[in-house]
N, C-alpha and C positions, 0 to 999 in steps of 0.2 A: 136290669134288676136294681131295685133299691137296696139300701144297706141291710134291712131286715131280711130280705129275700136272699141276699148273698150269704148272710150268716146261717140261715136255714139250710142253704145248699151245701155249705161247708160241713154241717153236721157236728162239727167239733170246734169249740172256741177255746183255744189254749190260754190258760192263765199264766202270764209270763212275768217273773220277778227278776229284774236286772239290776245288779248293784253298780256296774260300771258301764257308762254310756258307750264306751268303745266296743262293747260286746253286742250292742243292739242290732246293727246292720248285719254282721255275720250270722247272728241267730236267725234273723228274719229270712235271710237268703237260704239258710239251711232248711228252714221250715217250708219255704216255697219249693225247694228242690224235692221235698218229700210229699208235695201235693196239698199242703195246708196253707191257705192264703189269707188267713185272718189271725190276728193275735190281740189279746187283751193285755196290754202292758199295765201292770198294777201301779198305783200311786203310793206304794209302800216304801219306796226308796227315794232318796234325794235325786237320783239320776233319772227318774221316770220321765219328766218333761223333756229332757235332752234326748232320751231314747225315742220318744214319740216324734220329736222333730227330725231326728236322723233317719228313722225308718220311713217316715212320710216323704222326705226329700230324696232318699236314695233307693227305695224299694217300691216302685210304682205298682208292682204286682201284689203287694201286701196291703190288706185292709186293716188299718190300725185303729184300735180303740183304747180307751182308758178304763181300768178296773179299780176296784176298791175306792171308788169315788164317794166320799162321805160328806163333803161340804160343797156349797155352791161355788165358793172360790176355787176349789180344786177342779170342779167341773169346767168353769170358764177358762182356767189356765190350760187344761187338757185340750179343749176345743181350739183355743188359740194356737196351741202347739201343733195341731193337725189331727187330733183324734176325731174319727168319723162316727164313733158310737161310744156310749157311756154305759158302764155296768156298775151297779152299786150293791153292797152286801145287804142293805136294808132299804126301807122306803123313806126318802127325804122329800117332803112336799116341795121345798124350794128348788131342789135339783130337778125333779120331775117337771115342775111347772115351767122352769126356764128352758129345759130341753124341748118340751112340746111347743112352747112359744117360738123357739128358734129352729124348729124342724130338725132337731138332732135325735137320732135313734137312742133311746134310753131303756135299759132293762133293770128295773129296781128289784131288790130282794124282797120277796113276800112269801111267808110260810103259813099264814093264817087266813081264814075267810075274810076277816076284817081288812087285812092288808091288801088282799087281792081286790076287794071292792074299792079300796082307795085308789089302786092303780087303774081300775076300770073307769073311775070318775074322769080320768085324763085320757081315756081311750086306749090305754096300754093293754095289750093282750098277750104279750110275751114277758114273763117274769123269771127272775133268777130264784132258784130254790136252794138255799144255802144255810147251814151245811146239810146236804141231802141225807147223809147217813145218820145224822143226829135226829132230824125231824121226820123220819119215817120212810124216806126213800120212795121207791115206786108205789108202795102201798098207800102212802099219804097222798102222793100226786094223783093217783088213780081216784082216790076218794074225793079229792078236791075238784077233779075234772067233772064230777057228776053235776054239781050245781053251777060250775063255771065251764061249760062245754066249749066256749070259744077261746079259753085261755090255754096257752102253750107254756111249757116249763123248760128252763135252762138249768138243770141240776149241776151243782158242783159240790165236792166233798164226798169222798168215797167212790167216785167214778174213776175207772182205770181202763187200760187196754183189755183187761180180762173180762170186764162186765159191761163195757160200753154198748155192745150189740144188744144186750138185754134191755137197756134203756131205749136205744134208738128205734127198736121195733114197735114201741108203744106210740099210739097216735097222738097222745097229749104231750109228747116230748118234742120240743123245738130243736134242740141240739144239746150236746153235753159239753161241760167245761171241766178243766182240770189242769194240773201242772205236771202230770207224769210225762207228757210229751217232751217238755223242755224244762227240766228241773233247774232251779237256781244253781245247784252244784255243777250240773253239766254245762250250763252257760258259762259259769266262772272258769271252769276247767278247759273250755274250748272244745268240748266233745261234740263237734258239729256233725260228724258222720253218724253218731248215735242219735242225735236230734233228728236228722234227716230220716234215719231208719224208723224211728218211732212215729214220726209224722206219716211216713208212707204206710206203715202198718195200720194206723188209725184211719187214714184215708181209704185204705182198702176195705176196712170194716164198714165204713159209711157206705161205700159203693155196693158192697155185698148185701147190706140190709135194706138200703133205700133205692138202690139202682142208679 
């Protein structure tokens, strides 16, 4: 499977905010133990690149990507550190063009028809829908899937263990994203058993809905 296929198979792409690089590998291993083998390490903290490097080097079972990628410089740094996929909160033409040119999986944030059409210009058919709960959630994505039947959505914002099944059952949903599986507080506190349990619960929901 290629990167996009692996992310789709996972069904859930956890958004992971890590303040201390020393927490990266234990967190990744706890997630794998719970059956979740991909993680979007956000570029929101100074430790992000070190986290990506550490997990890439020490957790071969984990598919590591970079999230909250806003600039081309961040994108290049993340890929150099080992990120296998890029997720952006919005559409940055520079980032998308560079990723496409370099065969890097990229999921830009798009919430309007115009933004979706910009993504389609680059052949991108999986987009991030953020913040989902602000921009209309499933109703909005269902409406957008009418004119854009080939597009799949990765919603984040308002998605949780309680409602992820509702999202995943819809054919226009690629996977769901969110931080409830491994919150920054649980990571900082070393609540690894809790992270594993939440990952296992999410993984079980994906299997129940998608088989």
